[in-house]
N, C-alpha and C positions, 0 to 999 in steps of 0.2 A: 696934220695930217692924217688922214682916214686909216684905218685899222684894216688891212687883208680876214680874213679870214680864209679863203680858199688859193691856192699860188700854183699851177699847172707850168711845169719847166722842160721845155725838149723833151714832150710827149709825146714816145713811140706806142703801137700796137701795133703787133705784127705772124698775122694768122701763117700757118702752111699745112698746104690741101695738096698733099703727093707732093711734086716739085715745085706744083705754082708759089708767092709770096702771095700775102693780100696783105696791106696797107690800113687797116681799116683809123688808125692815124696815126698824122705822115706829120712828125716837129712841133706841136700847139704845143706856143704860150699863153696864158692868160691872167689874170691877177679881179679876184669879186673881195668890193669889198665887204666887212661885218656888215653882218643887218642887211643887203640890200637882196633884188631877187633882181634875176637873173635868167630869159630865156634862150635858150638851144637851139638851134630852126633852120635846118636844113633838108632836101630829097633823102629818098627812103635810101639808105646803103653812107649814107651820106658819111658816118659815125657818130653815132649822136651815144645814140647810147649805150655802147662799148665807153667813150668816153663818161661818163656821168661814171656804168657801173666800178669804174678801174678814180673818178673824184671817192664814192664811197665808201672805197677798199674792201672791193667787191671782184677787183680786177686786177689782177700786178699790172705796169706797165714790162712790155721789151725794152727802152728801154727809158729816161727823165727821170720828173721829180715831181711828186702832189703834197704840198703843204697842208694843214689843217692847220689855221694856228701856228705855225711857224717847226711842225712838228710831220718830219718827214719820215711822213703815213708808210709806202712800202723798208724802209728800216728797222720799223718796230718788232720788233716779233710774231708772230703770229698771234700767240692767246694777247699778247694788248694792240694787237692791232684787232680781237677780234669785242678787245672788250672795247675797245673808241667805237667801232661799228657800232657797239651793239649804245654805250651810253650816250654819243654826241652828234652819233649825225643818225638821219628818220629816213623812211623810204614809202614814195608809196606810187604803187606800181599797174600799170595799165586792166591787170587782174586781176586784181584786189589781193589772192595768196590768202585767203580766210580759210583758218582751221577747220573745215565743216564740220564735226565735233562737240566741235564746242559756242557756244552762244553768242549774241557782240558784243559781255559783260570779259567773259575768258578772255578771246579772242588778243583785245584792247590789254587786258591786265599778263600778259604771257612776257612782255619783254621786261618788267621788269622783275614777274619772276625767276626772269633768267638767271637775273644776280643779284637775288633780295640774299642768297645766304652773307652772297661777300662784302654785301652793303649794309647786315644784317636790317630788316626792314619788315615789321610785321606783313603778313596777308591783309589784313586788317587794314593799313592800310593802303596797301596795293591797290584794294578793291576802294576805297573809295575816294582818290587817287583817276584807279575807272573812272568810273561813275559821274565826276565831275570833268573831264576831260569828254564823256558822251556826251552830259548835258548842254557843253561846245560846242556840239558841232551838232544838236537839235534830234538827239536820239535818245533822247530820255524815254523815250516809252518805247522805245526797241529791245532794251541792253538786254534781257531772256531771249530771247531770237534770235535765233540757230541763221546760219546766211542762207541755205535751202530761203528762209520763210523774209529773206531783205530782201527789194527792188535793188539795181543795182548803184543806182543813189546813196539807193541807205549804204553798200558794200560799200559804194568807196569812201561817204564819211566813216563805215567804222575803222578805213582804212585809217585815214589821214586820225585818227583819233590814236589809238595802235604806234602810227611813226612817231609822233607826240609827246609818248606817255612820257616817256622817259626824260624829256622837256632836252628835245635835242640842241644843237645851237645849230647846224646841218640840215637844212630838209630838203631831198633828192627826189623829184617825181617825174617817172616814165611813163607818158603822153597819161597824164590823169582822169582823160576825159575821153580817152580813146576808144569805147565802150560806153560812152552812152549820147544824149538826146541835147541838145540845142539850150533844153534848159537843167536839168541836172548838169549841163556843164560850168551852166552859167553860176549857178547854185557853188558846185564842187573848187569854183578859183574868188567866184570870194569868200569863203570860209578860208585857202588856203594864203589869201592877200591880207585878211584878216585875222591868221594866229598870225602873221609875215610880224607885221603891230604891234601888233596887243602879245606878243614876247620873246619880239627884238632878232626874230634868230631867220643866219641867209637861211633862202630858198630859191634853187637852182631847177628848171624846169623846162621838161621835154617836150617838142611839140612839133606838128607840124600849122597850128594855129598863126595866122600871121596877127588873125588883131588885138593876139595879147599883148605888142608888141608896147602902145604908147602904157602897158597900166603895168610894163615892171621898168627898174629905173637901169636894165640895160642885155644887151643884145651880141651874145654869141650865136654865129653863123659859119656852120660848118659846106663844105661840100672836097671829096673822095682824101677826106679826115685831114685838111690843112682848114684855117680860116678864107672863109673868101671874103 
């Protein structure tokens, strides 16, 4: 029997705007196998990003459960959930979210520096790990560059390196090529799928790109907050 990395049970997310109720996610159930690649697709407003944020312990469901390796993540105390998010989940966003005053290397080091005290990791070890990770995404010659001196494709590769810095078991990608041209988009997906195979992580990608369907292990289709 395949081990389940991520399970959603009767998941709901309701927003209230004045007297109006918006059901962004409306009763979703699914299981994702450990080490698999999953694509979440659907029209704008279908609830894709909302779902991804809940899976990543960023946005609490109105009701329902999300289990990461059998741990109900929203029953954890806030501090423990934040630690899980830092150590076991990686995020890649459409807009990179790099810190403009730090170099590529320093941006990648940041997730490990955040918990280095509790784990007693020396800074030189973190720097070595970040250097190796940047090399793995082809940026060995751009480590000392600030984000303002990086192209869009390079910025997204830095964001990917930062996301895998702590060797997460789950990598969540929200429209990771939404700001890139076709050549850079293909390069980013090659990196993501290569990392998935090399590191054995579970990867979930939100995208409008139907061409990704044959490249992933399974597809979750959403419409109006429900499985389509």
